[in-house]
C-alpha positions in Angstrom: -9.5 16.2 -32.5 -8.0 17.0 -29.1 -6.8 13.4 -28.6 -4.7 13.6 -31.8 -2.8 16.6 -30.4 -2.3 15.1 -26.9 -0.9 11.8 -28.3 1.8 12.6 -30.8 3.7 9.4 -30.3 0.6 7.1 -30.7 -0.4 9.0 -33.9 3.1 8.9 -35.3 3.5 5.1 -34.7 0.2 4.3 -36.4 0.9 6.8 -39.2 4.3 5.3 -39.9 2.8 1.8 -39.9 0.1 2.9 -42.4 2.6 4.5 -44.7 5.2 1.7 -44.4 2.6 -1.0 -45.0 1.1 0.8 -47.9 4.5 1.2 -49.6 5.4 -2.5 -48.9 2.1 -3.6 -50.5 3.4 -1.8 -53.7 7.0 -2.9 -53.2 6.9 -6.4 -51.7 10.7 -6.7 -51.4 10.5 -4.0 -48.7 8.9 -6.6 -46.4 12.1 -8.6 -46.3 14.3 -5.5 -45.8 12.3 -4.1 -42.9 10.8 -7.2 -41.4 12.8 -9.1 -38.8 14.6 -12.1 -40.2 17.1 -13.7 -37.7 19.6 -14.6 -40.4 19.6 -11.2 -42.1 19.8 -9.4 -38.7 22.7 -11.5 -37.5 24.7 -12.1 -40.7 23.8 -9.4 -43.1 24.1 -6.5 -40.7 20.4 -5.4 -40.8 20.4 -4.1 -37.3 17.5 -1.7 -38.0 15.2 -4.8 -38.3 15.0 -5.1 -34.5 12.7 -2.0 -34.6 11.4 -1.6 -38.2 9.6 -5.0 -38.2 7.0 -3.4 -35.9 5.9 -1.0 -38.6 5.4 -3.5 -41.4 2.2 -5.6 -41.6 1.1 -8.5 -43.8 -1.8 -6.6 -45.2 -4.6 -4.2 -44.5 -6.5 -6.5 -42.1 -3.3 -7.1 -40.0 -2.7 -3.3 -40.0 -6.2 -2.4 -38.9 -6.1 -5.2 -36.3 -3.0 -3.3 -34.8 -4.1 0.3 -35.4 -7.5 0.4 -33.9 -6.6 -0.9 -30.4 -3.2 1.0 -30.5 -5.1 4.2 -31.1 -7.7 3.4 -28.5 -5.2 2.5 -25.8 -2.7 5.1 -26.8 -5.2 7.9 -26.6 -5.8 7.0 -23.0 -2.2 5.9 -21.9 -0.1 8.6 -23.6 -1.7 11.7 -21.9 -1.0 10.0 -18.5 2.5 8.6 -19.1 3.7 11.3 -21.6 5.1 10.8 -25.1 8.6 9.8 -23.9 7.4 7.1 -21.5 4.9 5.8 -24.0 7.6 5.6 -26.6 9.9 3.8 -24.2 7.1 1.4 -23.4 6.4 0.7 -27.1 10.0 0.4 -28.2 11.1 -1.7 -25.2 8.2 -4.1 -25.9 9.0 -4.5 -29.6 12.7 -4.7 -29.0 12.5 -7.4 -26.4 10.0 -9.3 -28.5 12.4 -9.0 -31.4 15.2 -10.5 -29.3 12.9 -13.4 -28.3 12.2 -13.9 -32.0 15.9 -13.9 -32.8 16.6 -16.5 -30.2 13.6 -18.8 -30.6 12.7 -18.7 -34.3 14.1 -20.5 -37.4 16.8 -18.5 -39.2 14.6 -17.7 -42.1 11.4 -16.8 -40.3 10.0 -13.4 -41.1 8.6 -11.5 -38.1 6.2 -8.6 -38.8 3.9 -6.2 -36.8 3.9 -4.3 -33.6 1.9 -6.8 -31.6 4.3 -6.7 -28.7 4.0 -2.9 -28.5 0.2 -3.2 -28.7 0.2 -5.7 -25.9 2.4 -3.3 -23.9 0.0 -0.4 -24.5 -3.1 -2.5 -23.6 -1.4 -3.7 -20.4 -0.4 -0.2 -19.5 -4.1 0.9 -20.0 -5.2 -2.0 -17.7 -2.8 -1.0 -15.0 -3.5 2.7 -15.1 -7.2 2.9 -15.7 -9.0 -0.4 -14.9 -10.0 0.5 -11.4 -10.8 4.1 -12.3 -14.1 5.5 -13.5 -12.5 8.5 -15.3 -12.8 6.9 -18.7 -15.9 5.7 -20.5 -16.9 2.0 -19.8 -16.9 1.6 -23.6 -13.1 2.0 -23.6 -12.8 -0.7 -21.0 -15.1 -3.0 -22.9 -13.4 -2.4 -26.2 -10.0 -3.1 -24.9 -11.0 -6.1 -22.9 -12.7 -7.6 -26.0 -9.7 -6.7 -28.2 -7.2 -8.0 -25.7 -9.1 -11.2 -25.4 -9.3 -11.7 -29.1 -5.6 -10.9 -29.5 -4.8 -13.4 -26.8 -6.8 -16.1 -28.5 -5.1 -15.3 -31.8 -1.7 -15.4 -30.1 -2.4 -19.0 -28.9 -2.4 -20.1 -32.5 0.9 -18.3 -33.2 4.4 -19.7 -33.0 6.0 -19.8 -29.5 8.3 -16.8 -30.3 5.3 -14.6 -31.1 3.5 -15.7 -27.9 6.5 -15.1 -25.8 7.2 -11.7 -27.5 3.6 -10.5 -26.9 3.7 -11.7 -23.3 7.0 -9.9 -22.8 5.4 -6.7 -24.3 2.5 -6.9 -21.9 4.9 -7.5 -19.0 7.0 -4.5 -20.0 4.0 -2.2 -20.6 2.4 -3.2 -17.3 5.7 -2.8 -15.4 6.3 0.7 -16.8 2.7 1.8 -16.1 2.9 0.3 -12.6 6.0 2.2 -11.8 4.6 5.4 -13.1 1.4 4.9 -11.2 3.3 4.1 -8.0 5.5 7.2 -8.5 2.4 9.4 -9.0 0.7 8.1 -5.8 
């Protein structure tokens, strides 16, 4: 229970994703309002989509696929970086991925999920904790396996999704590296 109190940002992101996805499963039109669609973003003035797409998932499997590793990595990363930096990491990752999607996708493509933010969190975990023995080896194994499976899944995705997730990982790793260097 202590992890829930020390990681308010991580818990909030996953909670918002659960609620938003649950609502959009009942009201499918919400997916098009909150998901990132280049044409709607650029011509219909839906500027919020650059962030809200990261809270909407195709279904429950997609949501669990995001939530489990986000909680696992967030419970370890957020106490070290703090909620503000973890939020910066997540939102910078999903925003840059959203811009990549806007530039590299067909005008009517629908982009959903916080995969870039997840990759940012997992990269931050890797930078901050991989050489340390302060966390359980099971955390390392879990995230290595999940990161590997996510990377394999990414290879079958459109180029904009691959680039967005790679950008998320680069941003998360860079923020964590800078924080680690500043603490040393």
